[in-house]
C-alpha positions, 0 to 999 in steps of 0.5 A, a space after each residue: 204647726 198652725 197654717 198661718 205660721 207655715 204661710 208666714 215662713 213660706 212668704 219669708 222664703 219667697 221674700 228672701 229669694 226675690 231679694 237675692 234675685 234683685 241683688 244679683 241683678 243689681 250687681 250685673 247692671 253696668 256701673 252707668 246703665 243710662 249710657 249708650 255703648 261706646 263704639 269701636 275706633 274707626 281709625 287705626 291706632 297709628 292714625 289716632 296717634 298721628 292725630 293726637 301728636 300732630 295736626 288733624 287731617 280731615 281726609 285721614 282722621 275726621 272724614 272716616 269718623 263722620 262717614 261711619 258714625 254721623 252722615 248716615 243720618 246727618 245728610 240732606 235727604 235723611 233729615 231735611 232742614 237739619 244738620 247735614 255733614 255731606 260737605 263743608 258748606 252744609 256742615 258750617 251752617 247754623 241751625 235753630 240751636 246754634 252753629 254746627 261747627 265753629 272753627 277754632 271754638 269746639 265749646 261753641 260747636 254743636 258737633 262737639 257738644 252733641 257727641 260729648 254727652 253720654 246720658 240717654 236723656 240728653 240729645 247725644 249723638 249718634 242717636 242710633 248706634 255706637 257712640 264715638 270713642 274717647 279718641 274719636 271725640 278728642 280728634 273731632 274736638 282738636 280738629 275744630 280747635 285747629 280751625 276745622 279745615 275741610 277741603 272742597 271738591 271730592 275729598 271734602 264730600 262725605 259718602 253716605 254709608 248705610 
């Protein structure tokens, strides 16, 4: 057999091999590879059920989520001049892009809008780590819709967990 035919046959084999590798890699890719991984619920199943079926309590339902997934970056020391969730006064401020939390209006609240997106090219929060779960997002949205009640004093202060 002439050399050029052997070369063509070898190239065809290499091409088919690479095509198979690409096919296998495509099948192994998650259905939406441009999303950050969903996190695990911070709250217990019982707490999630209670928040979904009754009023959302800041200390029981919201504070643990914000402490675990938000306040490590959104505090006065980490991001000076940006959104801080350390306490109600800081969290209810407005920034250059709008109000962080608009009681009664989750659709106008940056806290809700920025945790809703799942695409990496959008300013999705948290920027580092796992996203909020669907349950956590639903609880935050419901809390804002219910008026975003946030106690003053020690129970309303978020602990910065690193």
